[in-house]
C-alpha positions in Angstrom: 20.0 3.5 0.9 18.0 5.1 -2.0 20.7 7.7 -2.6 23.5 5.3 -2.6 21.7 3.3 -5.2 21.3 6.2 -7.2 24.9 7.1 -6.6 25.8 3.6 -8.1 23.8 4.1 -11.3 20.6 2.2 -10.4 17.8 2.3 -13.1 15.1 4.7 -12.0 12.6 3.3 -14.1 13.3 -0.5 -14.3 10.1 -2.6 -13.9 10.0 -5.4 -11.8 9.0 -8.6 -13.5 5.7 -9.6 -11.6 3.4 -6.7 -12.6 5.7 -3.9 -14.2 5.9 -1.6 -11.1 8.7 0.9 -11.1 10.7 2.0 -8.4 8.5 5.0 -8.2 5.4 2.7 -7.9 6.7 0.9 -5.1 7.8 3.8 -3.1 3.9 5.0 -3.6 2.6 1.7 -2.5 5.1 1.9 0.4 3.5 5.4 1.2 7.1 7.0 1.6 7.0 10.6 0.3 10.6 11.0 1.1 11.7 8.3 -1.1 9.0 9.5 -3.8 10.5 13.0 -4.1 14.1 11.6 -4.1 13.4 9.6 -7.0 11.4 12.2 -8.6 14.3 14.8 -8.3 16.9 12.1 -9.7 14.7 11.9 -12.8 12.3 8.9 -12.3 9.5 9.0 -14.9 6.1 10.2 -13.2 4.3 8.7 -16.1 5.6 5.0 -16.1 3.0 2.7 -16.3 2.5 -0.7 -14.7 1.9 -3.9 -17.3 -2.0 -3.0 -16.5 -1.6 0.3 -17.3 -1.6 2.1 -13.8 0.4 5.4 -13.3 2.1 5.9 -9.7 -0.4 8.8 -9.5 -3.1 6.4 -10.1 -1.8 4.4 -7.5 -1.3 7.3 -5.0 -4.9 8.5 -5.5 -6.1 5.1 -4.0 -3.8 5.3 -0.8 -4.1 7.6 2.4 -1.2 10.1 2.1 -2.4 12.9 0.4 1.2 14.7 -0.1 2.3 11.9 -2.7 -0.4 12.7 -5.3 0.9 16.4 -4.9 4.5 15.7 -5.2 3.8 13.6 -8.4 1.8 16.4 -9.9 4.3 19.1 -9.1 6.8 16.8 -10.9 4.5 16.7 -14.3 2.4 13.7 -13.7 -0.8 13.5 -15.5 -4.1 13.1 -14.0 -5.5 9.6 -14.8 -7.9 8.9 -17.3 -10.5 7.6 -15.4 -12.4 5.9 -18.4 -9.3 3.5 -19.1 -8.6 2.6 -15.5 -10.7 0.9 -12.7 -12.9 3.2 -10.6 -12.0 1.8 -7.4 -9.5 -1.0 -6.0 -12.5 -3.3 -6.1 -12.8 -3.0 -9.8 -8.9 -4.1 -10.3 -8.4 -7.5 -11.7 -7.7 -10.3 -9.6 -4.4 -10.8 -10.9 -3.3 -7.6 -10.0 -4.7 -8.3 -6.2 -2.8 -11.6 -6.3 0.2 -9.7 -7.2 -0.1 -7.2 -4.5 -1.0 -9.8 -2.1 2.0 -12.0 -2.8 4.5 -9.3 -3.4 3.8 -7.2 -0.2 4.6 -10.1 2.1 1.0 -10.2 3.5 0.1 -13.6 4.8 -2.9 -14.5 6.8 -3.2 -17.6 8.4 
């Protein structure tokens, strides 16, 4: 599906409106290294930033799949500036947490 969209000219770096995540951010959040690599090979910007400033690498470092941070580094992603970004997911703003919960489809009764 990703290759089909790329072949049709989809914008690799178009930010979604709620918090500015690029397709690369979304692939990282979904923990899908195959899609991350496909997007990077097609020219996605590994330094794209969400509205709060997080890069795909920053997001990847807070998730379990260790292949994804290495892929991002291999394609030129710079290490996060830890002084300008939260040190842990617990330090993230409540607004970002709300965006993640609302947009992830998670619902708890």
